[in-house]
N, C-alpha and C positions, 0 to 999 in steps of 0.2 A: 232740323239742324243737321249740318254736315259733319264730316269726319275731320277732326283737327290733326295736324301733323306734329309729331313730337319735335322735330327739328325746328319748326317755326315757333312753337310754344317755348322751347328752350332759348332760342335766339331772342325772342321778344322779352323774356324775363331777364336774360343777361344784359340786354340793351336798356331795358326799363324795369329795374327791380321792383318798382312800386305797381307795375301793371296788374298783378293779381289782386291788388287792393282797390282797383279802379272799377267802381260800379257804373253801369250804364243808366239810361233814363228810367229804367224800371228797377233800379237798385239791384240788378243782377250782376254778380261778380263772375269772373271766368269759371269758377267751380260750378256755379249754377248752369252756365252754358254747356260745360262739359257733361254734366249730368243729363242734359237734354239731347245731346248729340248721339250719333250712332257710331259703332266700331271704334270706340275710344279705348286706348291702351291703358293698362295699369300704370305705365310710366308717366302718362300725362296727368293722371290723378295724383301720383306721387310728387311730380314737379309742382303742380298747383298748390297742393296741400302743404308741402314743405315750405313754400314761399309765403303762404298766408293761411296757416292752420285755422285761424279764427273764422275764415270764410265759410267753413262748414256749418257754422252756427248763425249765419246772417240770413235774415228774411228779406225777400224782395218786396216790392210795393203791393203784391198780391197776398203777402203773408206766408209765402212758401219758402221753405228751406231747400238747399241742394238735395237733401235726401228725399224730399217730396218729388222732385223732378226725376230723380233716379228711380224711384218706385214706379212712376208712371211711364218710364221709358219702355217702349215696345221691343227694343233690341235687348233680348234677354242677357246676352253676354255682357253688354255695357252695364246693364242694371246690376248684375251680380258684382262686377268689378268695381263699379261706383259705390255701391252700398258697403262692400267689403273695405274699400279705401276709407270711406267716411267713418266707419266703425273703428278701424285701426287708428285713424287720425284722432278720433274722439278719445280713445284710450290713451294715446300719447299725451294729448292735451290735459286729460284728467290727471295723469301722473305728474305733469308739470305743475298744475294748479294745486294738487295735494301737497307737493313739496313746499309751496308758498303758504298754503293754508295751515300746514302744521305749525308754522311759527305764529300765525294769527290766532290759532285756536289753542294755544298753550294755556290761555286763561279760560277755565270752564264757563265763567259767566258769559264771555263773548260767544262761546260755542252755542250756548242755549239761546242766545238772542238772534242767531242767524236764521233767516227764513229760507225755505227751499227755493233755490234760484231757478229762474227760467231755463238756464243752461242745464241744470241737473234734470229738470223735467224733460227737456229736449233729448238728453242722453238716454233716458228711459224709453222715450217714444221711438227714437232711432233704433235702439237695440231690439225693441219689440217688432218694429217693421222689418228689420233684417231677418230676424228669426222667423217671422211669418212668411216673408217672401221666399225664403229658401226651402220652405216645406214642399 
């Protein structure tokens, strides 16, 4: 994968705001592709994740998340930037969902019936991968 240009990514999203939500034939979104590329700036990850934060939690047809591709990226700088951006994005999304969930979980019975979500399991896995990869 090549090096994406910040100006091109910004222009594309300005022109086509839904582009970060457009998956390819492999159900890979731009965030998947950025995690596979080399020499990707933190600004590109910020642009993509602010446009489609949920993309960080999307699997492709191979069952891989963007963090999987970031972990496998041989460009150490991009790997660290990508994983850091994904963790920050996840924390932001978690705060947003907790604000919504606070209203939903005001009834204790509803709270007891909620299963552990796949997203929660993914958050734990991503956090563990980042911690491990930065050692």
